[in-house]
N, C-alpha and C positions, 0 to 999 in steps of 0.2 A: 584518659587525659592526664598528662603529667603536670603537676603544679609546682611552682617555685615556693620558696619559704614564705615570701610575702603573701602569696595567694592562699597558702595554707593558714597563715595567721588570720587573714581576713575571715575565713570560714569559722575558725575556732572562736573568734570574737563576735560572730554574728549574734545579734540579740533576738531571742525568740519573740515573735510578734504576730501581728495579724496576717503576715505573709511569709513567715519563716519558722521552721521547727528543726531541731536537731535531736536525733535518737541514737541510742546504742544499738549494736548488732543484735543484742539479746531481746529486743522488743518483738513480741509476737506479731506476725504479719496481719492477723485478724484485727488486733488492736490498732495497728497502723492505719487500717482503712478508715478509722474514725477521723484522723487528721486529713486523709485524702478527701473524704466526703465534705469535711468542714471547709477546706480550701475551695473545692469545686462549687460549693453553695454560696461562697462569699466572693472574694476578689481574685482567687487563685493564690499560688504560693510555692515555696520550695521546701523539700524535706531532704535533710542529709542524714543518712543512716550509716553509722560507723564512727560516731563521735562519743567518746566516753566522758564522764564528768565526775569529779571528786566533790561531792556536795559539801563536805566539811571544809575544804579549802577553796571551794568555788573555782576549781581549775578544770579546764577541758583538755582532752588529749585525742590524738588521732589513733583510733583503734578500729581499723577497718576489717573487712572480710579477708580471710587468707587467700581466697581465690574467687573467681566469678561464680563457680559452681556452689560455693557456700552461701551465696546470696539468692539461690534459686527460689527458695520459699518466699522471699519478699518480692522478687520479680514476678513470680506466678500470681501473687496476690494483686500486684499492680495490673497484670495482664487480664486477670479475671474481672477486675474492676473497670479497666479501660482496654478495649481492643487496641492493639498496637497502633500508635500514631495518632490516636484521637485524644486531643486535649492534654496530652502528657508527653514528656520527653525524659528519657533515662540516660544517665552517664555514670561511668565508673571513674573515680578520681584517685590519683596516686601521688604520694609525695616524691618529687624528683630526687631529693637529697636523702630520703629514707624509705625506699620501696618496700622494706620488710614490715613497715607499719600497717600494711594492708590497703584494701580498696574501700573507699567510701562511695556508697551508692547515692547519687544525687537524682532526685525526681522533681521535675518542674511541672506544676499543674496549672492549667488555665481555668477560668470560670466557664462552667458548662451551661448550655442552653436549657438543660433540664435539671430537676432536683435529684441529687444523688444520695443513696443510703449506704451506710457502712455494712460490713458483713453481719452485724447483729440486727440488721433490719431497721435501725433508727436513723433519723435525719439529724445531722449536726451542721452547725454553722460556726465559722471562726470569729471569735470576739477577743481581740487582744491576743494573748498567747494561749487561749483556752479553746477547746472544742465544746461548744454548748449544744446539748441535745434539745431538739424542738419536740415537745409532746403536746402542746396546745394546738388544737385544730385551727384556730384563728391565726396563730403564728405561722403555721405551715402554709395556710392560704395566702398570708402576706408574702411569704417567700416565693410562692408560685406566681403571684402577681408581679413581684419585683423582677423575677427572672423571665417573665413573659410566657411561662408554661401555660397558664390560663390568663384570661383577660377579663377585667371587670366589665368590659363592654357587653359581655353576654349575660350579665346579671339582670334579672327582671326587676322592674321598678313598679311600685304599687301606685299606679295612676290609671285612670280609665283608658280603655283602648282608643276611644275617639280623640285622646290627647295627641295621638300620632296618625290615626286613620282618617280624621276629618279636619286636618289642618290645611291652611292655605299652602304650606310648603310641600306636603306630600301630594296634594292635588295638582299643583303646578308640575312637580316632578313626574307624576304618572302621565299627565297629558303630553309631556315632552318625550318620555322614554317608553312608557307602556300605555299608549292611549286607549287600548281596549280592555285593560285590566282594572281590577278593583283593589284599593289600597289594602284592605284586610287580608285578602287571599294572597296578594303579592308579598306582604310583610311576613305572613306565616310561612310561605314557601321559602323565603330567604332566611328563615330562622331569626328574624328580627322581632318576633313575638314568641315568648316562652311562658308556659303555664297560664295562658290567656292574659299575659301582661307584656307591655312593651319592654324591650331590653334597653340598656343604657345607650347602645349604639343607635337604636331606632329613635330614641328621644333626642339625642344629639343631632341626628340627621334630619328628622322630619317634624319634630314639634316646633311650633311657632315660637314658644318661649320655654326652651329647655331649662332655664334658670328656675322656673317654678318647681320643677321636680328635682333638679340637681343644683341647688343654689350656690354651692361652693366649688363646683367641679366643671363648670361649663362656660365660664367667662374669661376674658382677657382684660387685664388692667394695664393701662399705659400711663407712665409717669414722665414728667419732664423735670430734670434736675439741672439747675443753672450752675454747674460746677464740673471740674475735671477730677475732683478728688475720688479716692477709691470707693467711698461710700456716700450715697445720697442721704441727706438729713431733712428734717422738717423745715429747717431754715433755708435750705437751697431748693426746696420743692417749688417749682413755678406753677401756680394754679393748683387745681384739684386733680387727683387721679381720675382718669377717664375709664369707666367700666363699660366694656363692650359685650353685649349679649345677643341672643338670637340663635338660630340654627348654625351648626358648625361652618357651613358654606358661607353664610353672611359674616360670621365672626372673623374668619380669616381675612376676607376682603376688607372689612371695616378696620380691623387691627392694622393691616398693612397701610391703608390709606391714612389713618390717624398718625401712624409712626412717621410716614413720609412727610406729612404736613408739619409735624413738630420739628423734624430735622431741618426743613427749609428755613432759611433765615439765620441759622447758626453760622457764625464765621470763625475760622481758625487761622492761626498765625502760620504762614509758610515763608520760605526764603524770599518769596516775592511780595510779602506783606499779607494783610488780611484777605482771605478769600472765602467765598461761600463753601460750606461743607458739602461734600458729594459722596453719597453711598449708592451703589448700584441697587435700584429698586428690586431687581430680581433676587439679590442676596437677602434683603429684608423679607421679601415674599416667601422664599423657599424656607428660611429658618423659622419664621412664624408659622407657616403651614406645617412644617415638621413638628413643631412644638404642639400644635393642636391635635395632630393625627396620632402622635406616638407617645403622648404623656400617659402616666398611670392614672386612670380615672377613679381608682379606688381611694386615692388620697384627696381629702377635702381641702383643696387649695386651688386658687386660680393660677393662670399663666401670667407672669409679670414681665412687661416690656418697659425697660427703663432707658430713657433717652438722656444722655449726658452731653456735655459740650464736646467731648472727644471720642465718644463711643456710644454704641447701643448694646444693651444687655437683654437677652431673652432667657428667662428662667422658667422651666416647666417641671411640674411635680413628677417624681419618680426618677430613679437612676437609670443608666443605660441597661437595657434588658439583655438576657442570655449572655452570649460571649462577646458582645460589643464592648469596645473600649474607645477612648478618644484617639488612640493610635490606629485602630483598624476600621473605624467607622466609615471611611470613604471606600474601603474595599469590600467590606462585609455587609450583608443585608439581613435584617430581621425586623419583622413588623409585629408590634405589640397588639395593635387593634386592627385585625384583618377586615372585619365587617365595615368599620368606619372608613378605612383607607380605600377599600374596594368600591363602596357605593358613592362616596363623594367624588370619585373619579368619573362617575357616570352623569354627573350634573353637567348642564351646558357650560362650556368654557371652564372646566374644572380647575381648581387651584393646584391639583397634583396630577401627574401622569401615571402614577402607580407603576413606575418602572425602576424605582430605587435610585434615581439620578439627581434628586433634588439638592442634597448637600454638596455634591460635586459641582453642580451648576452654580451654587452660591459661592463656593471657593474660587471657581474659574472667573466669575464676574469680578471679584475683588482683585484677582491677579491682573485682569484686563485693565483695571484702573491704576495698576502699580501700587495697590494698597496691600498691607499685610493680611494674610488669611485669617478668618475667624478662629477664635480659640474655644475649644470645647472642653468643659470641666465637668467631670462626673462627681457630684457631691454625695452620691449614694442615695440620698432622699430627693434629689432633684438634679436636673442637667442644666448647666449655665453655658450659654453661648455668648461670647463677647466679640462684638464686631467693632474693631477700633478704626478710627480715621487716622491711620499711621502708615506713612509711606514705607515702601520696601527699602529705601535708602537707609544706610546706617546713620546713627546720630552724628558721627564724625563728618560724613558727607554733607549732612544738612547744615552743620556748623560752617563748614568751608563755603558752601553755596550761599548761605545767608551773608557771610562776610564779604562776598564779592560785591554786594551792593550796599552794605551797612558798615559803619566804621567800627562797631564793637558789638559784643554779645555777652549776655549775663546768664547766670544759672537759671533764673526763672524763664527767660526767653527760650532756652534749650528745652526745658520741661514742656513748654507749650508747643514747641516745634515738633518734638519727637514723641510726645505723649508719655513722658516718663514721670512717674509720681514721686520718685525719691530724689531729694536734693543731693544726698551723698553719692548716688549713682552718677549724677552729672559731674560732681566734683572729681570723681575718679576718671571720667572721660577727659575732662580738662587737663588733669595731671598727666595722663598718657600722651595727649597731644602736645603738651609743653615739652615733655621729655623727648618727643620725636621731632621737635623743632617746627611744629605746624601752627602753634599758637604762642602768644606771650601775654602775660598779665599787663594791664595798663597800670603804669606806676603811679604812686601817690594816691591811690584810692583806698578809703577805709574798707575794712573787711565786709561790712554790710552792703557796700556799693561796688564790690569787686566786679570787674568786667575784663574781657579778653579781646584781643585783636590779632590780625595776621602779623607775623614778624615784620618789623620795619627793615627796609633795605639800607644797610650801612654803605656809605660811599667808600670805595676802596681806591687805591692808587690806580688800579687797572681801569677804573671808571673815569679817572680824571684825564683831561686832554694832555697830550705830551708837551705842548707848548702853551701854557696859560697866557691869556691876553694880558698885556701890561697896560695899566692905566696911568 
């Protein structure tokens, strides 16, 4: 690929970071696999091979390979590390204005669903601009949990067997699903008992009170904040947080019901005045279900559902597993907790269908109400889903629609209408609309009371009658 001077300078000025690294052609291919493994075990990243650096003057230069054949050693290292086309893309870059400066090899790596080792047999993760080796077994296990290679749901819990084999939940399940079976034999056969102990999955599914064995990993907490601000505070917390416990099947249903109840009665400002807030219940159901089934149960934290005046936030412990990202999560599928997902789908009227369509259903339901789709944020240690009560219409369209029935509009009203938190963002919208002739400021107002209206229609001669009536 030929690059112009601007594109070349962008590469030379790239800051080495959590997702970018630049290397000279002299780097040994084996050493390069450390960076490759580190990227794959973290968030992915890009390596540019063929960038020289004068450390004394802190200057970089384009010093690429003389030909593609000269890069064979590096390409072969990539190919042995990754079969062609899997989680990596290679490109050769050349300066359009200086082709004699050589070819820079650019390799783009995606986060892999498995843990990758470098050619020295060690596991590295990317932290800032460094490749950090993992030697501690617990750190490696945490990485495996984070990537979904192994799941904490298979971990045995030190509680008596009858904690799950003699519960009302498992007896009711057996009578409905396997009426001739016995809980102990059934759970052993399904690998829900290991080393004569219940696994995390069996406790979550079949214990009447999983919270007794997993006090910080099995509940959902629901909060109501009477504010539209970015963060909820103790001052805006309405009532006490509601802790929802019990087996996973009951937790999902009760968490959805509680969230729906809290949402009811909230009123939002629309161009037609105050209206009751409306979220598709299926959206709340699917996102809360997804949080319970796919969270990382090795992290000692609850799922948090926060109901604000203009949005609902669902935050579940653990980042997105394997190769999933907020961008591909609707197209890709990966289950962190296979036992939990599989067996909860066998309950009567299950909360999930175990076909990987839950999030898409949630997005489609929001679209059906002409609301903006949920926002998925991977915070690495948790996944936050924000469900905003925000119409698909642009802020400009909302402003014009509001002024069709109201004489004026202010910054605070627009923020409530459009769900915008920043006063300066709304100021910039007003400025654009004024320049376009769509709005005008109401004259004579002090700055703190500034408001805007549709442009007044000036009477022109063309509007006047040709023969005015004489009095």
